[in-house]
C-alpha positions, 0 to 999 in steps of 0.5 A: 803232420805237415808236408815235407818238401825237398829242393835240390839247389846244387849237385856236383857229380865229380865230388859227389856232393849236393846242396838241398833245402828242406821245407817243413812246418813253415821252416826252411833248412839249407844243408850245404855240401852234403856227401853221399850216404851221409844221413841228414836228420830233422824233426817235423810235425806237431809231435816232432818225429824224426825224418832222415834223408840219405842220398846215394847217387849224384848224376851229371844231370843235376839229379840226386837219388836216395830216400826219405825215411819217415816214421811209421803211421804217418797220416799224410804222404811226403812230397819231393820237389825239384827246382 
């Protein structure tokens, strides 16, 4: 299992939307105009495991908070990066 990194590209607090780039397994996925509490799911790893990202707050300071749900028993930590 490799590292999962998240990059916040844009945050719109008035519309409660954000654009994020997910970096995993040498692949890059850009998810545009995602809404709050909308689950974003993707598979990662040599034996693909399902990850889920859910944002529950977009602030005026270009900050998005939420959680990354990872499968139980992962051997490595999950990193979050902000651009």
